[in-house]
Structures are given as structure tokens and as C-alpha cells.
C-alpha positions in Angstrom: 0.0 0.0 0.0 1.5 3.3 -1.1 1.0 6.1 1.4 1.8 9.9 1.5 1.4 12.8 3.9 -1.1 15.6 3.8 0.5 18.3 6.0 0.5 21.9 7.2 2.7 24.0 9.5 2.1 27.2 11.5 4.2 29.4 13.8 3.3 32.4 15.9 5.5 34.6 18.1 2.9 34.4 20.9 1.8 37.1 23.3 4.8 37.0 25.7 7.7 37.1 23.3 9.1 39.8 21.0 10.9 37.4 18.6 10.1 34.0 17.3 12.8 31.4 18.1 10.8 28.4 16.9 11.3 26.9 13.4 9.2 24.4 11.6 9.3 22.5 8.3 6.7 20.2 6.6 7.5 18.4 3.4 6.4 15.2 1.6 9.0 13.1 3.4 10.0 15.2 6.4 8.4 17.0 9.3 10.4 19.0 11.9 9.7 21.3 14.9 12.7 23.0 16.5 12.4 25.3 19.5 15.4 27.5 19.8 16.7 28.8 23.1 19.4 31.3 24.2 17.4 34.5 23.9 19.6 37.2 22.4 22.4 34.6 22.2 20.7 33.2 19.1 17.9 30.7 19.7 16.3 31.7 16.4 19.7 31.0 14.7 19.9 27.6 16.4 16.5 26.4 15.4 16.8 27.7 11.8 20.2 26.1 11.4 18.8 22.7 12.6 15.8 22.9 10.2 17.9 24.1 7.3 20.4 21.2 7.8 17.8 18.5 8.3 15.7 19.6 5.3 18.2 17.8 3.0 16.4 14.6 4.0 13.1 15.7 2.3 13.6 13.4 -0.7 13.4 9.8 -1.8 17.1 9.1 -1.8 16.9 7.0 1.5 15.4 3.6 1.9 13.2 2.3 4.7 16.0 0.1 6.1 18.5 2.9 6.7 16.0 5.8 7.3 16.7 5.8 11.0 20.4 6.2 10.4 19.8 9.0 7.9 17.8 10.9 10.5 20.3 10.3 13.2 23.1 11.5 11.0 21.1 14.6 10.0 20.6 15.6 13.6 24.4 15.1 14.2 25.1 17.3 11.2 22.8 20.0 12.6 24.6 19.8 15.9 27.9 20.2 14.0 26.5 23.3 12.3 25.7 24.8 15.7 29.2 24.1 16.9 30.8 25.7 13.8 28.6 28.8 14.1 29.3 29.3 17.8 33.0 28.9 17.0 32.8 31.5 14.3 30.6 33.8 16.4 31.4 33.5 20.1 28.5 35.8 21.0 26.2 32.9 20.1 27.7 30.7 22.8 24.8 29.4 24.8 22.3 29.0 22.0 20.6 25.7 21.5 17.5 24.1 20.0 15.2 21.2 20.5 14.4 18.9 17.6 11.4 16.7 17.0 11.3 15.2 13.5 9.5 12.5 11.5 11.1 11.1 8.4 8.9 9.1 6.0 10.5 6.2 4.2 8.0 4.1 2.3 5.3 3.0 4.8 7.6 3.6 7.8 8.0 6.7 9.9 11.1 7.4 11.8 10.7 9.7 14.8 13.7 11.5 16.3 13.5 13.6 19.4 15.7 15.7 21.7 14.4 18.4 24.1 10.9 19.2 25.2 9.1 19.7 21.9 6.7 16.9 21.5 5.3 14.4 19.0 1.8 13.0 19.2 -0.2 10.3 17.3 -4.0 10.4 16.9 -5.1 6.9 16.0 -8.7 5.7 16.1 -9.7 8.7 18.1 -7.1 8.3 20.9 -4.2 10.7 21.3 -0.9 9.3 22.4 2.3 11.2 23.3 5.1 9.5 21.4 8.0 11.5 22.9 9.3 11.9 26.4 10.4 15.4 27.5 14.1 15.6 28.2 13.4 18.0 31.1 14.1 18.2 34.8 10.5 17.8 35.8 10.2 14.7 33.6 13.0 13.1 35.7 11.0 14.0 38.8 7.9 12.3 37.3 10.0 9.2 36.3 11.3 9.0 39.9 7.8 9.3 41.3 8.6 12.5 43.1 5.9 14.6 41.4 2.8 13.9 39.4 2.3 15.1 35.8 -0.3 17.6 37.1 2.3 19.0 39.5 4.9 19.2 36.7 2.7 21.6 34.8 3.1 24.1 37.7 6.6 23.3 38.8 8.9 26.4 38.9 11.7 24.5 37.0 9.5 23.0 34.3 11.5 24.9 31.6 14.8 23.4 32.6 15.9 21.0 29.7 18.4 18.2 30.3 19.2 17.4 26.7 19.2 19.7 23.7 21.3 20.4 20.6 24.0 22.9 21.7 26.9 22.0 19.5 28.4 19.6 22.1 29.1 16.0 21.2 27.1 14.5 24.1 23.8 15.8 22.7 22.1 12.5 21.6 18.5 12.2 20.2 16.1 9.4 20.8 15.2 7.6 17.5 12.4 5.1 17.0 10.6 3.5 14.0 6.9 2.8 13.5 4.6 1.7 10.8 2.3 4.3 9.2 -1.4 3.7 8.7 -3.8 5.6 6.5 -6.0 7.7 8.8 -3.2 8.4 11.4 -2.7 12.0 12.3 0.6 13.2 13.7 1.2 16.4 15.6 4.7 17.9 16.2 4.7 21.0 18.4 6.8 23.3 20.6 6.0 23.6 24.3 4.4 26.9 23.5 1.4 24.8 22.5 1.7 21.6 24.6 2.5 23.7 27.7 -0.7 25.8 27.4 -3.3 23.5 25.7 -4.3 20.4 27.7 -3.9 16.9 26.3 -7.7 16.5 26.2 -8.2 19.7 24.2 -5.4 18.7 21.8 -7.1 15.4 21.2 -10.5 17.0 20.7 -9.1 19.5 18.2 -7.1 16.9 16.3 -10.1 14.6 16.1 -12.5 17.4 14.9 -12.1 16.3 11.3 -10.7 19.6 9.9 -7.9 19.6 7.3 -4.3 20.0 8.6 -4.1 23.7 7.8 -7.3 24.6 9.6 -6.3 22.4 12.5 -2.9 24.1 12.9 -4.7 27.5 12.9 -7.1 26.3 15.5 -4.3 25.0 17.7 -2.4 28.3 17.6 -5.6 30.2 18.4 -6.1 27.9 21.5 -2.6 28.6 22.7 -3.1 32.4 22.2 -6.4 32.2 24.0 -4.5 30.5 26.9 -2.2 33.4 27.2 0.4 32.6 24.6 3.4 33.1 26.9 5.9 31.5 24.5 6.4 31.0 20.8 3.8 28.6 19.3 4.6 26.2 16.5 3.0 23.1 15.2 3.0 20.7 12.3 -0.1 18.5 11.6 0.2 15.6 9.1 -2.3 13.0 8.0 -1.2 9.7 6.6 -3.2 9.2 3.4 -3.4 6.4 0.9 -2.2 7.4 -2.6 -5.1 7.3 -5.0 -7.6 7.0 -2.3 -9.0 10.6 -2.3 -7.6 14.1 -2.2 -4.0 14.4 -3.5 -1.4 14.7 -0.8 0.7 17.8 -0.1 3.7 18.3 -2.3 5.0 21.8 -1.5 7.3 22.2 1.5 6.3 24.7 4.1 8.8 26.6 6.2 7.6 28.6 9.3 9.0 30.6 12.1 12.7 31.7 12.3 13.8 29.4 9.5 11.6 31.2 7.1 13.5 34.4 7.7 17.1 33.2 7.9 19.5 32.8 5.0 21.9 30.2 6.4 25.5 30.0 5.4 26.6 27.2 3.0 25.6 23.8 4.4 24.5 20.5 3.0 20.9 21.9 3.0 21.7 24.3 0.2 19.4 23.7 -2.8 17.0 21.6 -0.8 13.2 22.2 -0.8 13.5 23.9 2.6 16.1 26.3 1.3 14.0 27.1 -1.7 10.9 27.6 0.3 12.7 29.8 2.8 14.2 31.9 0.0 10.7 32.3 -1.5 9.2 33.3 1.9 12.1 35.8 2.5 11.6 37.3 -1.0 8.0 37.8 -0.3 8.4 39.3 3.2 11.6 41.4 2.8 12.5 44.3 0.6 14.9 42.3 -1.5 18.3 42.6 0.1 20.2 39.5 -1.1 23.7 40.3 0.0 25.7 37.1 0.0 27.7 38.1 3.0 24.7 39.0 5.2 23.8 35.9 7.1 22.4 37.7 10.0 18.8 36.7 11.0 16.1 38.7 9.3 13.3 40.4 11.2 10.4 38.7 12.9 6.9 39.5 12.0 6.5 41.9 14.9 9.9 43.6 14.3 9.1 43.9 10.6 5.9 45.7 11.4 7.7 48.0 13.8 10.3 48.8 11.2 7.7 49.5 8.5 6.0 51.8 11.0 9.4 53.6 11.5 9.9 53.8 7.7 6.5 55.4 7.5 6.8 57.5 10.6 10.1 59.1 9.6 8.9 60.8 6.4 5.6 61.5 8.0 7.3 63.3 10.9 9.4 65.3 8.5 6.2 66.3 6.6 4.5 67.3 9.9 7.5 69.3 11.0 7.6 71.1 7.6 3.9 71.7 7.8 4.2 73.0 11.3 7.1 75.3 10.3 5.1 76.4 7.2 2.1 77.1 9.4 4.1 79.1 11.8 5.6 81.1 8.9 2.2 81.7 7.4 0.8 82.9 10.8 3.7 85.3 11.2 3.3 86.6 7.6 -0.3 87.4 8.3 0.8 89.7 11.1 2.7 91.9 8.6 1.2 94.8 6.7 2.2 97.2 4.0 0.7 99.9 1.8 0.9 99.4 -1.9 -0.6 99.9 -5.4 -3.7 98.0 -6.2 -4.6 98.6 -9.9 -3.7 102.3 -9.6 -5.2 103.0 -6.2 -3.7 102.9 -2.7 -4.5 99.8 -0.7 -3.5 98.1 2.6 -2.1 94.6 2.2 -1.8 91.8 4.7 1.3 89.7 4.4 4.9 90.1 3.2 6.1 92.7 0.7 8.0 90.0 -1.2 6.4 86.9 -2.9 8.2 83.6 -2.8 8.6 82.5 -6.4 5.1 81.8 -7.8 3.7 81.8 -4.2 1.7 84.9 -3.3 2.4 85.8 0.3 0.0 88.8 0.7 -3.5 89.9 -0.2 -5.4 93.1 -0.3 -6.9 93.8 3.1 -8.4 97.2 2.7 -9.0 99.3 -0.5 -9.1 103.1 -0.8 -10.2 105.8 -3.3 -6.8 107.4 -3.4 -5.3 107.3 -6.9 -1.6 106.6 -6.8 -1.3 109.1 -9.7 -2.6 111.9 -7.4 0.3 111.4 -4.9 3.5 113.4 -5.0 6.2 111.9 -7.1 8.1 110.7 -4.1 5.2 108.9 -2.5 3.8 107.4 -5.7 7.2 105.8 -6.2 7.2 104.5 -2.6 3.7 103.1 -2.7 4.4 101.3 -6.0 7.5 99.9 -4.2 5.4 98.8 -1.2 5.8 100.6 2.1 6.0 98.3 5.2 4.1 99.1 8.4 4.7 97.7 11.8 1.0 97.2 12.4 -2.4 97.6 10.8 -3.0 100.8 12.8 0.2 102.3 11.4 -0.8 101.3 7.9 -4.1 103.0 8.3 -2.4 106.1 9.7 -0.2 106.2 6.7 -3.1 105.9 4.3 -4.8 108.8 6.0 -1.8 111.0 5.4 -1.4 109.8 1.9 -5.0 111.0 1.3 -3.9 114.4 2.5 -0.9 114.2 0.3 -3.1 113.4 -2.7 -5.5 116.3 -1.9 -2.6 118.7 -1.7 -1.3 117.6 -5.0 -4.6 118.0 -6.7 -4.9 121.5 -5.2 -1.4 122.5 -6.4 -2.2 121.3 -9.9 -5.5 123.1 -9.9 -4.0 126.4 -8.7 -0.9 125.9 -10.8 1.0 127.2 -7.8 3.0 125.7 -4.8 0.7 124.4 -2.0 1.9 123.6 1.5 0.9 120.0 2.4 1.7 117.4 5.1 3.1 114.3 3.6 3.3 110.8 5.1 6.3 109.1 6.6 6.8 105.7 8.3 9.1 107.1 11.0 7.7 108.0 14.4 8.9 111.3 15.9 10.6 111.5 19.3 7.2 112.0 21.0 5.9 108.8 19.4 3.7 110.7 16.9 4.3 109.7 13.2 6.4 112.2 11.2 4.8 112.7 7.8 7.4 114.9 6.0 8.5 114.3 2.5 11.7 112.2 2.4 14.9 114.1 1.6 16.7 110.9 0.6 16.0 108.1 -1.9 12.5 106.7 -2.0 13.5 103.4 -0.4 15.0 105.1 2.6 13.2 105.9 5.8 11.7 109.5 5.6 13.3 111.8 8.1 12.6 115.4 6.8 10.5 118.2 8.4 6.8 117.8 9.1 5.6 119.8 6.2 6.6 120.7 2.6 5.5 122.9 -0.2 4.2 120.9 -3.2 4.5 122.5 -6.7 2.7 121.1 -9.7 6.0 119.6 -10.8 6.1 117.5 -7.6 2.7 115.9 -8.3 1.1 113.9 -10.9 2.4 110.4 -9.8 5.3 110.5 -12.1 7.6 108.0 -10.6 
């Protein structure tokens, strides 16, 4: 009877962690869960190295008789990869990873296990734990010193006695079993098995949902239980070829292994490497530097970085907008007297425009014709006369009106006429001095309070 696997894998950072140190792999011939440890010392590196190295087994090059040896050798090769990486990067000293893996060879399944990740078998509605935790509390259970229920609350339940760390004494348990159509296997990290009860696992696995939906449901249950750790699982159904829906064929890589580009290893070119590269290409911006073997970002860190990428330019825009708003408000507190289509007007804003941007507008119009002003003041008005306030601008307009009236009278009488003329300079007493300027039109007027206007001085000839 020819069999195959229908599988799915899921991994979630959980609610109590900021990075995902779990790695998972599911392929036609290989299922792996690796739970990295070491925190900032590189647990994510350890788990992804192990999965990357072991993924070379996902093929049909091994027979059922030597499958156990192949899996044993692959775990030793993964351990050697950890040793070399720690040797090359001493900062990673202290990292390690659990490994729970199933290798399919014909109708046989080889199970390898080290650490406290677990393997389960659901057969005929009954869920059996296939692995034994290599943990301190498990030794207490084996010695009869505590019960399994007490182990779930033991303060040292996270202490692991055996795990891949690059040392030569890290040995995995290996066993072989016959696969039967209808069997369902679950591999998971303790982020799932340590939160969701055995009975709930059994109920969920037996619910009849497909592997992908079941994985999603298991992760949701762990998150609902608090999700204190990373949560990873692989669910695989043993199916008979030709007996129904086609089996899975595309490898799935989840967790840290999906975001790491390992250095050269025997896993290069394997389905896992290709799947991880595809996932990285989808989730990253495309940096494929050959010498950058650092771990890529987790989902949460990637979201934070994207927010920073967005927030940086947005903050700059907001600052520029705030600066522009402040400048605009200041400009609207400035006033000047100028020419509006041949008549004197009060403007609000700056006397100079910024390129095509108009920085001022007419605030108040008058009936004073610029042509009626004296030559000096018609020139100044056309050149725009700044005022320190709206009140000063209105005062200046009032005196320009007198100036225009005097000019009209001088022209009508064809004789010099005394007239006050406007100025922007206050006198020593604080009262504006409205004499005709005795210097160039753009200078501040400083002459005497009155002058005599002749017809030649008027007519707005600037």
C-alpha cells in the first residue's frame, strides 16, 4: 500500500515574546519542529540552522531500512552546524535548540526527538504522546517524586536536560513505526503543549478539519490560553495514494527558519532552502547580500520597522507643515501699503512673494489714486511701504489721502501748495512724522513735518 502525507505548518510569536525562536518544516518526506533557546544569544539562529540542515532529507534518496540512520546523521550534522557557528561567532555561545522530527520512508515513519518539543499520534480517536520530554521535571515524574499535574506548575519546568547545543554529548532518541492511513501526527513546541491540555489537543485533532485549519485552531487555542511562548506546530495526515484528495507536495517553512538565509551547508538547494528563500523574498525588501547571514526580522519587528519607515517621512512632513504654518501665521501679522490697480491699498502679508507663491493679499482698499500722490510717494507706494502694524498702515493711508489732496490742489492752482506728507518714521514723541523724504524713495523718511508741493512735484510721475 502506497502512502503519503497531507500536512500543514504554523508558527506564531505568541503574546509573551518579541521574537520567534521556533522553526518548523513540513514536506512530503520530512516533518520538523525546532524550539530555539538562548534568547539574544541566538535561539532563532539555532532552530533555523537545525531545520535548514535536516531539510536535506526531504527526498526519496533513502530507503526504509536505513532511514533511522539517515535521520540520526542529519541531527548530528545539525549539531555540528551549531558548533561551527558558535566557534565563528562566540557571541552565540549558549544557544541551542530542541528537535522533534519525522522522516517518512515508504510506509515507515522514523521519529527523532531531543528536548521538550513533542510528537503525538492520533489513531482511532485516541491521542498518544510519542515523545518523552528531556526535562528536569520529567525526571522527577519518572522517579515518582511529582505527578504530571504537579509538573505543569513546577517552577523548574522549563529546565531542559538534553538539547542540541553543538556539544558531542547531545544525543537524540530515535524510533521507527509503521504508518497507517487515517493516522494523524502532531509535532509542536512547548508553546502549544504547555498551554493547551492533552484532552483539548485530542479533541481539536479529532474534529475532522484539514491540517491547515487544525494548525490554525491549535495556535488560536494557545493564544487564548495566554500565549506566553512562541507557538509552532505541524499536523500531518497519513493518506493512501489514489484514495482521495491528493497529498501535499509543496514544502512549508515557518518561524525563524523562514526568515534566515543560512551559510553554506548540506541543506543548500533543498526544498527547505528554496521555500525559505521564497518566503524571504515575499516578506523582505529584496536585500540578497551574499555576506549577510544575520537573522532577518520577525513579523512583529518587521511591522515596527515598517512603521518607522512610514513615521520618519511623515514626521518630516509634519515638521515642515508646522514650520510652514508658523511662517504663514507670522506673515499674516505683517502689513504694507501698496498699489492695487492704480489705487492705494493696505495689504496683509509680506512685501515679497516667494517664487510663484503669493504671500500677501489686499486687506483694505481706498479711493486714493496713486497718480494723485507726490512723485516721491507714488514711487514708494508702488515699491510697497512696510508698516509695523495695521494701525500704522491706516495712519499712513490717512496721510497719503492728505498728500493726494494737496497735489490735486497744487495742480488746480498751478502754484505751490503747503501740504503734510506721510512718513513711516515716528517722531521723538511717538507721533508719526509725515514729512517728504529728503533721501532716496526706499530710505526711511526723516525730513521736516511739512513741505510745499508744486505742480511739478505731483502727478504720480515715478
